[in-house]
N, C-alpha and C positions, 0 to 999 in steps of 0.2 A: 040548374036545380037549386033550391033554397039552402042558404048558408046554414050550417048548426053549430051553435055555440055550448060552450060550457063556462059560465061567466064570461071572462075575454076570450077563453080559448077557442079558438075555430078548431072543429072536429072532422078530419079529413080520412080518418078512417072508422072505421066500428071497434076496430080493435081499441082507441083510444076510452070509450065508454066503461072497459073494463079499469082502467087507470094505468098508471106507470109504477106501482112498487115491484120487486121482486115476482112475486106472488102475480100479477099480473102479467106480465111477460111472459112467466111458464105456462100461464093460461092459454095465454095467445099464438105461442107455437108450439103447445101439445095440442091445442084446437086444430090447427094447421099441418101439423104432421098429421093426425086422425081423419083428417077430409082431404087431403091431398096426395093420393097415390103416389106420383112422380116426386114430389118433394120427400115423402119419406123413407124412397124408394132411392134416391139421390143420396140422402143422407147417411143410409145403412153402405152403400159404395163408397163414402166419403172415407169410414170407419174402420174400410175395409173387412165387413162382413159377407162372407162367402155361402150361406145359408141361401135355397133359392127364395125369391121374394115369392111368400103368400101374404098378402095384407088381410085378409079374414083369420089368417091365426094370431095376429099381432094385437096385445093390448098395450092402450097407454093411459097411465094411472098416475093423475093428479094429487098431489097433497096427500099420497099414503104414509100412515100413521101408524107405528108399531111400540109397543110401550119402551119407555126408556130411551127411544132410539129415535126420538124427532120425528120430522115429517120430510119426507122429499119432495122437493119442485114437481118433478114428475119420472117415470120409470118407463122404461120401452121394454117389452116380455115378449118372447116368444118361446112357451114352454118346449123343453128341451132343447133349445137353441140358444138364443141368446137372451141376458138380463141387465140392461143398463139402467144405471140410476145417473140421471141429470140434474144438476146444482147451478141454477141460473143465479149470475149476479151482473148489477148494475155495474158500470166502470171497468176499472182496470184491479176488483179488489179479489182476492182468494180465498177458500172456507178455510177455517181454521184447521188442525192436526185432527182436534178432537172431534167436530163437527164430522169430519170423513171417517173417523174410527167408527162413530155412532153408524153411520150407512153401511161400514163394511161389516157392523158386528150384526146387522139386523137378522133375524131367524130366517127371514123369507128369501133372503139373499146368498146366507150360507148354505141353506137346505136345497137352493133351486136346482133343476136338475138340468140346467143350461148348462152347455159346452163354454160359452163365451159369455163370463161375466164383468163389466166393466165398471167404472165409475170417470163420468164426465162434467168437466166444468166449463160452463159458457161464461166468457166475460168478453173485454174489449182489448184484452193483451196482446201483445205481438209477441211471436217467439224469443226474440232478443230480452224482453220483459220478464218473460214467465222465467226464462233460465236462470235471471238474477234473484227473482223474486217470490220462486215457487218450487222450491227442490223436491216436491211429493211426486215420486215417480209411481210406487206401488203404497197400496196400506191394505195391512192383513195380507198380502200377498197377491192382490187385485188391480190391475194397472188403472191409473188414475192419468187421465189425459186432457186438456186444455184445449178449446175449442173457438176461435172468436167468432163474436157477433156478425163481421163482416163476410166469415165463411156462410154464417147460416143467411146473409142477406143473399150471397154469390148464390147460393143453392135455390132459396126461392127465385130468384131471378133467371136462373137456367131451367129450371123446373118448369116455369109458363109455357116455355118454346113447345113444351111435350105434353103439357095438361091439357084436360077437357075445359070448356070457357068457363065454369062456377070454380074450378080451382086455379082457375087464372087468375080472376076477379077478387077470389079472398088471399091469394098469394101475392097480388098488388097491395090489396090492403094491407097485408101483413107488413109489406117493406115499408110503407109511409110511415105506418107506426114503429117502426125497430128505429128507422133513420131520425126519430123523435125521441127515442129514447136511448140509444147507443152510442149516447156520448155522458161525459161525467157533468159537462157543461151544462151551467145551471142557466137555461135560456129565459126566465123570468128574473133573472138574476142585473141589478142595475150597479153593483158594486166594479169598481175600475182598479186594478192593480198598477199602480202608479211604481215606475222604477226609472233609475238613473242611466243615461246612459254615456261613457266617457268618450271622450276625446282624442286618446291614443289608440295606436293600434298596438295591438299586444304581440311579444314574441314569436316571430316565425310566423305571424301572420302575415298575409297581403291584403288586409280588408280592416275595415275598424267597425265600431258597433254601428255608427250612425248609418254608415252604408249598409250595412247588414238591413235595418228596419227602412231607410228611405230609398235602397236602391233595390234591395232583394224580398221586402215586403215579409220577413221572416223576424224571429226573435228566437231565443233558445234560453234556458236556464235548467240546474238541474232539477230532477224530480224531488219533489221537498218532503215533507214529514219529518225531518230530521233535526239537527242543530244549525242546520244554514240560514232555514228560516222562509225557503221559496215554498211555494203552494203545493201540495201534495195532490191538487187536483187543478184543472188549466182552469183560469176565471175567465167569465164571458166576455168581458172586455180589460184591455192593457192598454197604459198609458206611457207616454216615455215625457222626462225632462232632462232639458240641457242648458246651459248659458243661463243658469238662473230662472228657468219660468219652463212652464206647460208648454209640450210643441204638438201634441197630437195625441188622440185617442183612437184605438182600432179595436172592431169587434175581430175576436179568434175566430175564423171561417172553418178551421179545422186543424188538427196537430196531432203528432205520432211522437215515437219514442225511438230516440236513435243514441248509439253508443259511439260511434266516429262521425265527428262533423266533416270530413273532406268527402263525403258521400254525397253531403247539400251544398258543401261550400267547398271548389275546390281551392281556394284560396288559404285553405287552413289546412297543415298538414295533416296527414293519417295519425288520428291518436285511437287510445282505447278508453274511452272514457267513462266515467257511472252514466247512469241512464239519465238523457235529458228529454225535456218536451220541446220539441220542434214546432215553434205556431206557424201559421199562413196567417198573414193579417189581411184584416177588410180594408176597405178604403179609410184615409186620414179622416178622424172629425176633428175640426180645430175651434176652439173658441173665437168668438168676435170681440175678443178685447184678450189684453196682457195678462195672462195667470201667472203671478212671481211664484218663486217656490214657498217664498217664508221663510221667516227667522229660524225656525225648528227644525225645517227641511234643509238637511244638511249632506254633504258629500252622497256617499252611494246608497243613502238611508230608503227603503220601499215601504211604501205606506196604501192604505186603503181608503177608497171615498166613493161617493154613489156622484154618479156621471153628472146628472142634472146640477149638483153642488159645483162638481169642477167646472163646469162651463159658464156658471153662474157667480162664482165667487173669484175675489181679488187675488187669493194666494189658493195653492195646495194646500197649504197648513188650516185654512178657515174651513177648505173644503173637509178635508179630514175631521175637524174637530166637531162641525156641525152634522158629517156623516154618523161621528159616534154617538152625538146626544141623541139622534134620532132613534 
């Protein structure tokens, strides 16, 4: 088959033609629900809808607008039975209480004859992260529930086994699309987050930081966005320095959020930490010459630099400064 590109991006799913913004994601999932009976039925089972499945009575509304109440991403409605508002988010983000208040106070929602009225948030969050970062269980007496994109992808995969050929092809395209957008990592970014690895073994640990990276192929740090200075979103690349120089650069293949390190590292005692990102590292990329830290890159300082400059500069400091100049 002839390959299709938009600029330099290869198009592997027709859903990519819509784009990768939150509205585009909503249109894609809404379209799949409307055209794949098994996918929609499995979703209703997932959220424990007991109504007999009658797809021709169900309406899916994209970008429904009501005065002063904003636009919903999409709604799934069966008159007299259920009315669901779905807010789709990229990454691990959640809607604000103000946004949910608007949805919950929409006249069409309040006055609906549906027995089951709920608001759903689709994002990448796992339950542990949701519990600590999103405390809204109800809004104006209406239940609010969070469903991960991973669950939606799983539904799409399992629905392919029972659907018609045309539906299966559409769900295959949807999964390709969701695989490409269901991570916060900026896939086109060549920025590298450079961190320092200490040589000591923390108290009560039976593993040091170097072995976590070099032997386990992993790294972790607190979910950022606060005073600690750690990234609030996982980078595309991470690099490690110790012994006064750059050691390796790694693509972050995947990541997850955890609170107990012992579940991933038996060498670390059971703890109840704040939320941490756990990175699964790709193969090491090493410069073909020595890249020293530089006079101003000291102690545990963490910096950002572009990957091409890290691999060609004489110091991390030089790579950082040239990256900033760009």
